[in-house]
PyMOL Python script that loads the backbone (N, CA, C, O; Angstrom):
from pymol import cmd

cmd.read_pdbstr("""\
ATOM      1  N   MET A   1      10.315  47.408 -46.747  1.00  0.00           N
ATOM      2  CA  MET A   1      11.474  46.670 -47.222  1.00  0.00           C
ATOM      3  C   MET A   1      12.640  46.796 -46.237  1.00  0.00           C
ATOM      4  O   MET A   1      13.329  45.815 -45.958  1.00  0.00           O
ATOM      5  N   ALA A   2      12.855  47.998 -45.718  1.00  0.00           N
ATOM      6  CA  ALA A   2      13.970  48.224 -44.798  1.00  0.00           C
ATOM      7  C   ALA A   2      13.739  47.480 -43.485  1.00  0.00           C
ATOM      8  O   ALA A   2      14.685  47.002 -42.860  1.00  0.00           O
ATOM      9  N   GLN A   3      12.460  47.385 -43.067  1.00  0.00           N
ATOM     10  CA  GLN A   3      12.165  46.674 -41.828  1.00  0.00           C
ATOM     11  C   GLN A   3      12.422  45.186 -41.976  1.00  0.00           C
ATOM     12  O   GLN A   3      12.915  44.551 -41.044  1.00  0.00           O
ATOM     13  N   SER A   4      12.098  44.616 -43.131  1.00  0.00           N
ATOM     14  CA  SER A   4      12.314  43.189 -43.324  1.00  0.00           C
ATOM     15  C   SER A   4      13.806  42.871 -43.362  1.00  0.00           C
ATOM     16  O   SER A   4      14.221  41.822 -42.870  1.00  0.00           O
ATOM     17  N   GLN A   5      14.616  43.752 -43.934  1.00  0.00           N
ATOM     18  CA  GLN A   5      16.061  43.534 -43.943  1.00  0.00           C
ATOM     19  C   GLN A   5      16.643  43.654 -42.544  1.00  0.00           C
ATOM     20  O   GLN A   5      17.552  42.907 -42.184  1.00  0.00           O
ATOM     21  N   GLY A   6      16.123  44.596 -41.744  1.00  0.00           N
ATOM     22  CA  GLY A   6      16.588  44.747 -40.368  1.00  0.00           C
ATOM     23  C   GLY A   6      16.245  43.525 -39.533  1.00  0.00           C
ATOM     24  O   GLY A   6      17.060  43.075 -38.728  1.00  0.00           O
ATOM     25  N   TRP A   7      15.056  42.990 -39.717  1.00  0.00           N
ATOM     26  CA  TRP A   7      14.640  41.783 -38.990  1.00  0.00           C
ATOM     27  C   TRP A   7      15.507  40.594 -39.399  1.00  0.00           C
ATOM     28  O   TRP A   7      15.933  39.806 -38.556  1.00  0.00           O
ATOM     29  N   LEU A   8      15.761  40.477 -40.688  1.00  0.00           N
ATOM     30  CA  LEU A   8      16.573  39.380 -41.187  1.00  0.00           C
ATOM     31  C   LEU A   8      18.010  39.489 -40.679  1.00  0.00           C
ATOM     32  O   LEU A   8      18.624  38.488 -40.311  1.00  0.00           O
ATOM     33  N   ARG A   9      18.528  40.686 -40.662  1.00  0.00           N
ATOM     34  CA  ARG A   9      19.897  40.899 -40.170  1.00  0.00           C
ATOM     35  C   ARG A   9      19.994  40.559 -38.675  1.00  0.00           C
ATOM     36  O   ARG A   9      20.961  39.926 -38.250  1.00  0.00           O
ATOM     37  N   ARG A  10      18.998  40.974 -37.876  1.00  0.00           N
ATOM     38  CA  ARG A  10      18.995  40.649 -36.445  1.00  0.00           C
ATOM     39  C   ARG A  10      18.880  39.146 -36.230  1.00  0.00           C
ATOM     40  O   ARG A  10      19.558  38.585 -35.369  1.00  0.00           O
ATOM     41  N   TYR A  11      18.033  38.502 -37.003  1.00  0.00           N
ATOM     42  CA  TYR A  11      17.863  37.053 -36.894  1.00  0.00           C
ATOM     43  C   TYR A  11      19.159  36.326 -37.243  1.00  0.00           C
ATOM     44  O   TYR A  11      19.561  35.407 -36.529  1.00  0.00           O
ATOM     45  N   PHE A  12      19.809  36.720 -38.315  1.00  0.00           N
ATOM     46  CA  PHE A  12      21.064  36.095 -38.733  1.00  0.00           C
ATOM     47  C   PHE A  12      22.154  36.316 -37.688  1.00  0.00           C
ATOM     48  O   PHE A  12      22.932  35.406 -37.401  1.00  0.00           O
ATOM     49  N   LYS A  13      22.215  37.514 -37.119  1.00  0.00           N
ATOM     50  CA  LYS A  13      23.219  37.814 -36.096  1.00  0.00           C
ATOM     51  C   LYS A  13      22.984  36.964 -34.843  1.00  0.00           C
ATOM     52  O   LYS A  13      23.937  36.445 -34.263  1.00  0.00           O
ATOM     53  N   ALA A  14      21.736  36.820 -34.426  1.00  0.00           N
ATOM     54  CA  ALA A  14      21.421  35.986 -33.258  1.00  0.00           C
ATOM     55  C   ALA A  14      21.718  34.517 -33.542  1.00  0.00           C
ATOM     56  O   ALA A  14      22.204  33.800 -32.667  1.00  0.00           O
ATOM     57  N   PHE A  15      21.430  34.071 -34.754  1.00  0.00           N
ATOM     58  CA  PHE A  15      21.725  32.692 -35.133  1.00  0.00           C
ATOM     59  C   PHE A  15      23.217  32.423 -35.077  1.00  0.00           C
ATOM     60  O   PHE A  15      23.642  31.391 -34.558  1.00  0.00           O
ATOM     61  N   CYS A  16      24.020  33.338 -35.607  1.00  0.00           N
ATOM     62  CA  CYS A  16      25.482  33.157 -35.608  1.00  0.00           C
ATOM     63  C   CYS A  16      26.028  33.128 -34.195  1.00  0.00           C
ATOM     64  O   CYS A  16      26.890  32.304 -33.889  1.00  0.00           O
ATOM     65  N   LYS A  17      25.545  34.014 -33.316  1.00  0.00           N
ATOM     66  CA  LYS A  17      26.012  34.015 -31.929  1.00  0.00           C
ATOM     67  C   LYS A  17      25.681  32.688 -31.256  1.00  0.00           C
ATOM     68  O   LYS A  17      26.525  32.102 -30.579  1.00  0.00           O
ATOM     69  N   GLY A  18      24.458  32.220 -31.442  1.00  0.00           N
ATOM     70  CA  GLY A  18      24.054  30.948 -30.847  1.00  0.00           C
ATOM     71  C   GLY A  18      24.827  29.773 -31.419  1.00  0.00           C
ATOM     72  O   GLY A  18      25.199  28.852 -30.692  1.00  0.00           O
ATOM     73  N   PHE A  19      25.063  29.805 -32.705  1.00  0.00           N
ATOM     74  CA  PHE A  19      25.786  28.725 -33.372  1.00  0.00           C
ATOM     75  C   PHE A  19      27.216  28.627 -32.863  1.00  0.00           C
ATOM     76  O   PHE A  19      27.704  27.535 -32.573  1.00  0.00           O
ATOM     77  N   PHE A  20      27.893  29.779 -32.755  1.00  0.00           N
ATOM     78  CA  PHE A  20      29.294  29.767 -32.344  1.00  0.00           C
ATOM     79  C   PHE A  20      29.469  29.499 -30.852  1.00  0.00           C
ATOM     80  O   PHE A  20      30.586  29.259 -30.395  1.00  0.00           O
ATOM     81  N   VAL A  21      28.384  29.535 -30.095  1.00  0.00           N
ATOM     82  CA  VAL A  21      28.436  29.127 -28.690  1.00  0.00           C
ATOM     83  C   VAL A  21      28.036  27.659 -28.562  1.00  0.00           C
ATOM     84  O   VAL A  21      28.664  26.911 -27.814  1.00  0.00           O
ATOM     85  N   ALA A  22      27.008  27.246 -29.276  1.00  0.00           N
ATOM     86  CA  ALA A  22      26.460  25.895 -29.123  1.00  0.00           C
ATOM     87  C   ALA A  22      27.379  24.817 -29.690  1.00  0.00           C
ATOM     88  O   ALA A  22      27.477  23.740 -29.101  1.00  0.00           O
ATOM     89  N   VAL A  23      28.042  25.060 -30.789  1.00  0.00           N
ATOM     90  CA  VAL A  23      28.881  24.032 -31.407  1.00  0.00           C
ATOM     91  C   VAL A  23      30.067  23.644 -30.524  1.00  0.00           C
ATOM     92  O   VAL A  23      30.286  22.450 -30.321  1.00  0.00           O
ATOM     93  N   PRO A  24      30.845  24.590 -29.988  1.00  0.00           N
ATOM     94  CA  PRO A  24      31.941  24.164 -29.100  1.00  0.00           C
ATOM     95  C   PRO A  24      31.450  23.480 -27.824  1.00  0.00           C
ATOM     96  O   PRO A  24      32.083  22.541 -27.342  1.00  0.00           O
ATOM     97  N   VAL A  25      30.334  23.941 -27.281  1.00  0.00           N
ATOM     98  CA  VAL A  25      29.784  23.302 -26.087  1.00  0.00           C
ATOM     99  C   VAL A  25      29.364  21.873 -26.408  1.00  0.00           C
ATOM    100  O   VAL A  25      29.649  20.961 -25.632  1.00  0.00           O
ATOM    101  N   ALA A  26      28.695  21.661 -27.533  1.00  0.00           N
ATOM    102  CA  ALA A  26      28.251  20.317 -27.911  1.00  0.00           C
ATOM    103  C   ALA A  26      29.441  19.397 -28.197  1.00  0.00           C
ATOM    104  O   ALA A  26      29.428  18.233 -27.797  1.00  0.00           O
ATOM    105  N   VAL A  27      30.450  19.896 -28.871  1.00  0.00           N
ATOM    106  CA  VAL A  27      31.625  19.075 -29.179  1.00  0.00           C
ATOM    107  C   VAL A  27      32.354  18.688 -27.899  1.00  0.00           C
ATOM    108  O   VAL A  27      32.775  17.541 -27.749  1.00  0.00           O
ATOM    109  N   THR A  28      32.507  19.626 -26.982  1.00  0.00           N
ATOM    110  CA  THR A  28      33.162  19.335 -25.702  1.00  0.00           C
ATOM    111  C   THR A  28      32.366  18.324 -24.908  1.00  0.00           C
ATOM    112  O   THR A  28      32.941  17.403 -24.329  1.00  0.00           O
ATOM    113  N   PHE A  29      31.043  18.479 -24.870  1.00  0.00           N
ATOM    114  CA  PHE A  29      30.197  17.532 -24.139  1.00  0.00           C
ATOM    115  C   PHE A  29      30.319  16.135 -24.731  1.00  0.00           C
ATOM    116  O   PHE A  29      30.493  15.165 -23.992  1.00  0.00           O
ATOM    117  N   LEU A  30      30.230  16.019 -26.037  1.00  0.00           N
ATOM    118  CA  LEU A  30      30.294  14.706 -26.674  1.00  0.00           C
ATOM    119  C   LEU A  30      31.678  14.077 -26.554  1.00  0.00           C
ATOM    120  O   LEU A  30      31.796  12.852 -26.579  1.00  0.00           O
ATOM    121  N   ASP A  31      32.718  14.882 -26.424  1.00  0.00           N
ATOM    122  CA  ASP A  31      34.075  14.353 -26.304  1.00  0.00           C
ATOM    123  C   ASP A  31      34.413  13.980 -24.866  1.00  0.00           C
ATOM    124  O   ASP A  31      35.085  12.975 -24.637  1.00  0.00           O
ATOM    125  N   ARG A  32      33.968  14.755 -23.911  1.00  0.00           N
ATOM    126  CA  ARG A  32      34.380  14.566 -22.520  1.00  0.00           C
ATOM    127  C   ARG A  32      33.367  13.849 -21.638  1.00  0.00           C
ATOM    128  O   ARG A  32      33.768  13.108 -20.742  1.00  0.00           O
ATOM    129  N   VAL A  33      32.087  14.039 -21.854  1.00  0.00           N
ATOM    130  CA  VAL A  33      31.067  13.525 -20.935  1.00  0.00           C
ATOM    131  C   VAL A  33      30.395  12.273 -21.477  1.00  0.00           C
ATOM    132  O   VAL A  33      30.455  11.220 -20.842  1.00  0.00           O
ATOM    133  N   ALA A  34      29.771  12.365 -22.611  1.00  0.00           N
ATOM    134  CA  ALA A  34      29.016  11.230 -23.147  1.00  0.00           C
ATOM    135  C   ALA A  34      28.825  11.409 -24.646  1.00  0.00           C
ATOM    136  O   ALA A  34      28.944  12.515 -25.173  1.00  0.00           O
ATOM    137  N   CYS A  35      28.530  10.318 -25.317  1.00  0.00           N
ATOM    138  CA  CYS A  35      28.205  10.386 -26.734  1.00  0.00           C
ATOM    139  C   CYS A  35      27.123   9.362 -27.042  1.00  0.00           C
ATOM    140  O   CYS A  35      26.875   8.441 -26.263  1.00  0.00           O
ATOM    141  N   VAL A  36      26.502   9.534 -28.159  1.00  0.00           N
ATOM    142  CA  VAL A  36      25.412   8.667 -28.590  1.00  0.00           C
ATOM    143  C   VAL A  36      25.945   7.706 -29.643  1.00  0.00           C
ATOM    144  O   VAL A  36      26.646   8.115 -30.568  1.00  0.00           O
ATOM    145  N   ALA A  37      25.609   6.419 -29.497  1.00  0.00           N
ATOM    146  CA  ALA A  37      26.060   5.415 -30.463  1.00  0.00           C
ATOM    147  C   ALA A  37      24.881   4.549 -30.883  1.00  0.00           C
ATOM    148  O   ALA A  37      23.925   4.370 -30.129  1.00  0.00           O
ATOM    149  N   ARG A  38      24.962   4.024 -32.079  1.00  0.00           N
ATOM    150  CA  ARG A  38      23.927   3.146 -32.613  1.00  0.00           C
ATOM    151  C   ARG A  38      24.422   1.712 -32.590  1.00  0.00           C
ATOM    152  O   ARG A  38      25.544   1.430 -33.009  1.00  0.00           O
ATOM    153  N   VAL A  39      23.584   0.805 -32.099  1.00  0.00           N
ATOM    154  CA  VAL A  39      23.935  -0.616 -32.031  1.00  0.00           C
ATOM    155  C   VAL A  39      23.132  -1.339 -33.100  1.00  0.00           C
ATOM    156  O   VAL A  39      21.902  -1.302 -33.100  1.00  0.00           O
ATOM    157  N   GLU A  40      23.834  -1.992 -34.003  1.00  0.00           N
ATOM    158  CA  GLU A  40      23.182  -2.737 -35.087  1.00  0.00           C
ATOM    159  C   GLU A  40      23.672  -4.175 -35.054  1.00  0.00           C
ATOM    160  O   GLU A  40      24.765  -4.457 -34.562  1.00  0.00           O
ATOM    161  N   GLY A  41      22.882  -5.058 -35.566  1.00  0.00           N
ATOM    162  CA  GLY A  41      23.293  -6.448 -35.691  1.00  0.00           C
ATOM    163  C   GLY A  41      22.953  -7.280 -34.477  1.00  0.00           C
ATOM    164  O   GLY A  41      22.310  -6.814 -33.536  1.00  0.00           O
ATOM    165  N   ALA A  42      23.403  -8.534 -34.520  1.00  0.00           N
ATOM    166  CA  ALA A  42      23.032  -9.510 -33.501  1.00  0.00           C
ATOM    167  C   ALA A  42      24.086  -9.677 -32.420  1.00  0.00           C
ATOM    168  O   ALA A  42      23.951 -10.563 -31.577  1.00  0.00           O
ATOM    169  N   SER A  43      25.129  -8.858 -32.414  1.00  0.00           N
ATOM    170  CA  SER A  43      26.227  -9.076 -31.470  1.00  0.00           C
ATOM    171  C   SER A  43      25.826  -8.807 -30.021  1.00  0.00           C
ATOM    172  O   SER A  43      26.411  -9.401 -29.114  1.00  0.00           O
ATOM    173  N   MET A  44      24.859  -7.943 -29.775  1.00  0.00           N
ATOM    174  CA  MET A  44      24.472  -7.608 -28.408  1.00  0.00           C
ATOM    175  C   MET A  44      23.108  -8.179 -28.017  1.00  0.00           C
ATOM    176  O   MET A  44      22.541  -7.762 -27.007  1.00  0.00           O
ATOM    177  N   GLN A  45      22.581  -9.102 -28.777  1.00  0.00           N
ATOM    178  CA  GLN A  45      21.286  -9.689 -28.436  1.00  0.00           C
ATOM    179  C   GLN A  45      21.439 -10.622 -27.259  1.00  0.00           C
ATOM    180  O   GLN A  45      22.484 -11.266 -27.164  1.00  0.00           O
ATOM    181  N   PRO A  46      20.516 -10.747 -26.382  1.00  0.00           N
ATOM    182  CA  PRO A  46      19.178 -10.171 -26.326  1.00  0.00           C
ATOM    183  C   PRO A  46      19.113  -8.851 -25.570  1.00  0.00           C
ATOM    184  O   PRO A  46      18.032  -8.272 -25.469  1.00  0.00           O
ATOM    185  N   SER A  47      20.224  -8.350 -25.034  1.00  0.00           N
ATOM    186  CA  SER A  47      20.174  -7.087 -24.280  1.00  0.00           C
ATOM    187  C   SER A  47      19.780  -5.915 -25.163  1.00  0.00           C
ATOM    188  O   SER A  47      18.887  -5.146 -24.809  1.00  0.00           O
ATOM    189  N   LEU A  48      20.426  -5.773 -26.287  1.00  0.00           N
ATOM    190  CA  LEU A  48      20.113  -4.707 -27.225  1.00  0.00           C
ATOM    191  C   LEU A  48      19.659  -5.324 -28.533  1.00  0.00           C
ATOM    192  O   LEU A  48      20.135  -6.384 -28.937  1.00  0.00           O
ATOM    193  N   ASN A  49      18.731  -4.644 -29.187  1.00  0.00           N
ATOM    194  CA  ASN A  49      18.175  -5.113 -30.450  1.00  0.00           C
ATOM    195  C   ASN A  49      17.544  -6.497 -30.296  1.00  0.00           C
ATOM    196  O   ASN A  49      17.894  -7.421 -31.030  1.00  0.00           O
ATOM    197  N   PRO A  50      16.611  -6.644 -29.342  1.00  0.00           N
ATOM    198  CA  PRO A  50      16.011  -7.958 -29.092  1.00  0.00           C
ATOM    199  C   PRO A  50      15.117  -8.422 -30.241  1.00  0.00           C
ATOM    200  O   PRO A  50      14.590  -7.613 -31.004  1.00  0.00           O
ATOM    201  N   GLY A  51      14.966  -9.687 -30.341  1.00  0.00           N
ATOM    202  CA  GLY A  51      14.072 -10.261 -31.331  1.00  0.00           C
ATOM    203  C   GLY A  51      14.635 -10.310 -32.731  1.00  0.00           C
ATOM    204  O   GLY A  51      13.932 -10.730 -33.651  1.00  0.00           O
ATOM    205  N   GLY A  52      15.855  -9.905 -32.930  1.00  0.00           N
ATOM    206  CA  GLY A  52      16.455  -9.968 -34.258  1.00  0.00           C
ATOM    207  C   GLY A  52      15.831  -9.023 -35.250  1.00  0.00           C
ATOM    208  O   GLY A  52      15.894  -9.264 -36.455  1.00  0.00           O
ATOM    209  N   SER A  53      15.222  -7.938 -34.766  1.00  0.00           N
ATOM    210  CA  SER A  53      14.594  -7.002 -35.689  1.00  0.00           C
ATOM    211  C   SER A  53      15.652  -6.259 -36.495  1.00  0.00           C
ATOM    212  O   SER A  53      16.819  -6.205 -36.105  1.00  0.00           O
ATOM    213  N   GLN A  54      15.246  -5.700 -37.595  1.00  0.00           N
ATOM    214  CA  GLN A  54      16.169  -5.016 -38.493  1.00  0.00           C
ATOM    215  C   GLN A  54      16.465  -3.585 -38.050  1.00  0.00           C
ATOM    216  O   GLN A  54      17.297  -2.912 -38.658  1.00  0.00           O
ATOM    217  N   THR A  55      15.792  -3.109 -36.991  1.00  0.00           N
ATOM    218  CA  THR A  55      16.045  -1.765 -36.516  1.00  0.00           C
ATOM    219  C   THR A  55      17.268  -1.754 -35.608  1.00  0.00           C
ATOM    220  O   THR A  55      17.729  -2.809 -35.171  1.00  0.00           O
ATOM    221  N   SER A  56      17.791  -0.576 -35.326  1.00  0.00           N
ATOM    222  CA  SER A  56      18.962  -0.456 -34.459  1.00  0.00           C
ATOM    223  C   SER A  56      18.561   0.251 -33.169  1.00  0.00           C
ATOM    224  O   SER A  56      17.616   1.039 -33.156  1.00  0.00           O
ATOM    225  N   ASP A  57      19.277  -0.032 -32.091  1.00  0.00           N
ATOM    226  CA  ASP A  57      19.066   0.633 -30.820  1.00  0.00           C
ATOM    227  C   ASP A  57      20.068   1.763 -30.674  1.00  0.00           C
ATOM    228  O   ASP A  57      21.150   1.728 -31.259  1.00  0.00           O
ATOM    229  N   VAL A  58      19.698   2.770 -29.887  1.00  0.00           N
ATOM    230  CA  VAL A  58      20.566   3.905 -29.627  1.00  0.00           C
ATOM    231  C   VAL A  58      20.929   3.886 -28.153  1.00  0.00           C
ATOM    232  O   VAL A  58      20.049   3.765 -27.300  1.00  0.00           O
ATOM    233  N   VAL A  59      22.221   4.006 -27.841  1.00  0.00           N
ATOM    234  CA  VAL A  59      22.680   3.996 -26.455  1.00  0.00           C
ATOM    235  C   VAL A  59      23.517   5.241 -26.182  1.00  0.00           C
ATOM    236  O   VAL A  59      24.113   5.819 -27.091  1.00  0.00           O
ATOM    237  N   LEU A  60      23.550   5.640 -24.916  1.00  0.00           N
ATOM    238  CA  LEU A  60      24.376   6.751 -24.475  1.00  0.00           C
ATOM    239  C   LEU A  60      25.616   6.183 -23.803  1.00  0.00           C
ATOM    240  O   LEU A  60      25.508   5.455 -22.816  1.00  0.00           O
ATOM    241  N   LEU A  61      26.782   6.504 -24.324  1.00  0.00           N
ATOM    242  CA  LEU A  61      28.045   6.007 -23.780  1.00  0.00           C
ATOM    243  C   LEU A  61      28.605   7.034 -22.803  1.00  0.00           C
ATOM    244  O   LEU A  61      28.852   8.181 -23.174  1.00  0.00           O
ATOM    245  N   ASN A  62      28.804   6.621 -21.552  1.00  0.00           N
ATOM    246  CA  ASN A  62      29.256   7.510 -20.490  1.00  0.00           C
ATOM    247  C   ASN A  62      30.778   7.458 -20.391  1.00  0.00           C
ATOM    248  O   ASN A  62      31.340   6.440 -19.985  1.00  0.00           O
ATOM    249  N   HIS A  63      31.439   8.537 -20.757  1.00  0.00           N
ATOM    250  CA  HIS A  63      32.899   8.584 -20.736  1.00  0.00           C
ATOM    251  C   HIS A  63      33.451   8.709 -19.324  1.00  0.00           C
ATOM    252  O   HIS A  63      34.561   8.247 -19.061  1.00  0.00           O
ATOM    253  N   TRP A  64      32.712   9.318 -18.413  1.00  0.00           N
ATOM    254  CA  TRP A  64      33.211   9.550 -17.059  1.00  0.00           C
ATOM    255  C   TRP A  64      33.367   8.259 -16.283  1.00  0.00           C
ATOM    256  O   TRP A  64      34.298   8.132 -15.488  1.00  0.00           O
ATOM    257  N   LYS A  65      32.486   7.302 -16.491  1.00  0.00           N
ATOM    258  CA  LYS A  65      32.589   6.018 -15.784  1.00  0.00           C
ATOM    259  C   LYS A  65      33.889   5.309 -16.145  1.00  0.00           C
ATOM    260  O   LYS A  65      34.529   4.715 -15.277  1.00  0.00           O
ATOM    261  N   VAL A  66      34.280   5.363 -17.388  1.00  0.00           N
ATOM    262  CA  VAL A  66      35.499   4.690 -17.832  1.00  0.00           C
ATOM    263  C   VAL A  66      36.733   5.426 -17.304  1.00  0.00           C
ATOM    264  O   VAL A  66      37.700   4.794 -16.881  1.00  0.00           O
ATOM    265  N   ARG A  67      36.699   6.754 -17.328  1.00  0.00           N
ATOM    266  CA  ARG A  67      37.850   7.519 -16.838  1.00  0.00           C
ATOM    267  C   ARG A  67      38.099   7.290 -15.355  1.00  0.00           C
ATOM    268  O   ARG A  67      39.248   7.285 -14.913  1.00  0.00           O
ATOM    269  N   ASN A  68      37.033   7.099 -14.581  1.00  0.00           N
ATOM    270  CA  ASN A  68      37.161   6.902 -13.135  1.00  0.00           C
ATOM    271  C   ASN A  68      37.218   5.423 -12.758  1.00  0.00           C
ATOM    272  O   ASN A  68      37.170   5.082 -11.577  1.00  0.00           O
ATOM    273  N   PHE A  69      37.320   4.561 -13.739  1.00  0.00           N
ATOM    274  CA  PHE A  69      37.393   3.108 -13.527  1.00  0.00           C
ATOM    275  C   PHE A  69      36.215   2.594 -12.703  1.00  0.00           C
ATOM    276  O   PHE A  69      36.398   1.770 -11.807  1.00  0.00           O
ATOM    277  N   GLU A  70      35.015   3.071 -12.999  1.00  0.00           N
ATOM    278  CA  GLU A  70      33.805   2.647 -12.304  1.00  0.00           C
ATOM    279  C   GLU A  70      33.014   1.629 -13.121  1.00  0.00           C
ATOM    280  O   GLU A  70      31.788   1.573 -13.020  1.00  0.00           O
ATOM    281  N   VAL A  71      33.689   0.841 -13.912  1.00  0.00           N
ATOM    282  CA  VAL A  71      33.029  -0.173 -14.727  1.00  0.00           C
ATOM    283  C   VAL A  71      32.764  -1.390 -13.844  1.00  0.00           C
ATOM    284  O   VAL A  71      33.657  -1.876 -13.151  1.00  0.00           O
ATOM    285  N   GLN A  72      31.528  -1.869 -13.881  1.00  0.00           N
ATOM    286  CA  GLN A  72      31.141  -2.999 -13.053  1.00  0.00           C
ATOM    287  C   GLN A  72      30.647  -4.137 -13.933  1.00  0.00           C
ATOM    288  O   GLN A  72      30.416  -3.968 -15.131  1.00  0.00           O
ATOM    289  N   ARG A  73      30.493  -5.284 -13.320  1.00  0.00           N
ATOM    290  CA  ARG A  73      29.987  -6.445 -14.037  1.00  0.00           C
ATOM    291  C   ARG A  73      28.570  -6.155 -14.534  1.00  0.00           C
ATOM    292  O   ARG A  73      27.736  -5.641 -13.789  1.00  0.00           O
ATOM    293  N   GLY A  74      28.311  -6.484 -15.780  1.00  0.00           N
ATOM    294  CA  GLY A  74      27.012  -6.248 -16.392  1.00  0.00           C
ATOM    295  C   GLY A  74      26.944  -4.965 -17.206  1.00  0.00           C
ATOM    296  O   GLY A  74      25.982  -4.767 -17.948  1.00  0.00           O
ATOM    297  N   ASP A  75      27.934  -4.089 -17.089  1.00  0.00           N
ATOM    298  CA  ASP A  75      27.975  -2.872 -17.885  1.00  0.00           C
ATOM    299  C   ASP A  75      28.362  -3.211 -19.323  1.00  0.00           C
ATOM    300  O   ASP A  75      29.088  -4.171 -19.582  1.00  0.00           O
ATOM    301  N   ILE A  76      27.865  -2.409 -20.233  1.00  0.00           N
ATOM    302  CA  ILE A  76      28.185  -2.562 -21.642  1.00  0.00           C
ATOM    303  C   ILE A  76      29.337  -1.637 -21.958  1.00  0.00           C
ATOM    304  O   ILE A  76      29.255  -0.440 -21.684  1.00  0.00           O
ATOM    305  N   VAL A  77      30.418  -2.165 -22.532  1.00  0.00           N
ATOM    306  CA  VAL A  77      31.599  -1.374 -22.851  1.00  0.00           C
ATOM    307  C   VAL A  77      31.769  -1.345 -24.353  1.00  0.00           C
ATOM    308  O   VAL A  77      31.622  -2.367 -25.024  1.00  0.00           O
ATOM    309  N   SER A  78      32.075  -0.182 -24.875  1.00  0.00           N
ATOM    310  CA  SER A  78      32.268  -0.016 -26.304  1.00  0.00           C
ATOM    311  C   SER A  78      33.721   0.325 -26.576  1.00  0.00           C
ATOM    312  O   SER A  78      34.288   1.211 -25.937  1.00  0.00           O
ATOM    313  N   LEU A  79      34.328  -0.384 -27.531  1.00  0.00           N
ATOM    314  CA  LEU A  79      35.712  -0.143 -27.918  1.00  0.00           C
ATOM    315  C   LEU A  79      35.762   0.292 -29.370  1.00  0.00           C
ATOM    316  O   LEU A  79      34.976  -0.175 -30.196  1.00  0.00           O
ATOM    317  N   VAL A  80      36.669   1.169 -29.672  1.00  0.00           N
ATOM    318  CA  VAL A  80      36.831   1.639 -31.046  1.00  0.00           C
ATOM    319  C   VAL A  80      38.073   0.999 -31.613  1.00  0.00           C
ATOM    320  O   VAL A  80      38.421   1.244 -32.768  1.00  0.00           O
TER     321      VAL A  80
END
""", "prot")
cmd.dss("prot")
cmd.show_as("cartoon", "prot")
cmd.util.cbc("prot")
cmd.orient("prot")
């Protein structure tokens, strides 16, 4: 019984350490570098969501390109 509690305590402690490191890193990455967005509907057809299917496409939005003004013709830009 004591061994199972020790294992559980070590596991919980390792989980908490990883959680408190991974969450700020993930939030910073998604805020500063890139984020994932879902494209639904017919507004971006035929480039995204071709064929009028009911499923949605997933795209990676690159924040660095916009900050450095490296947007070129043919790039997809997302506005909030």
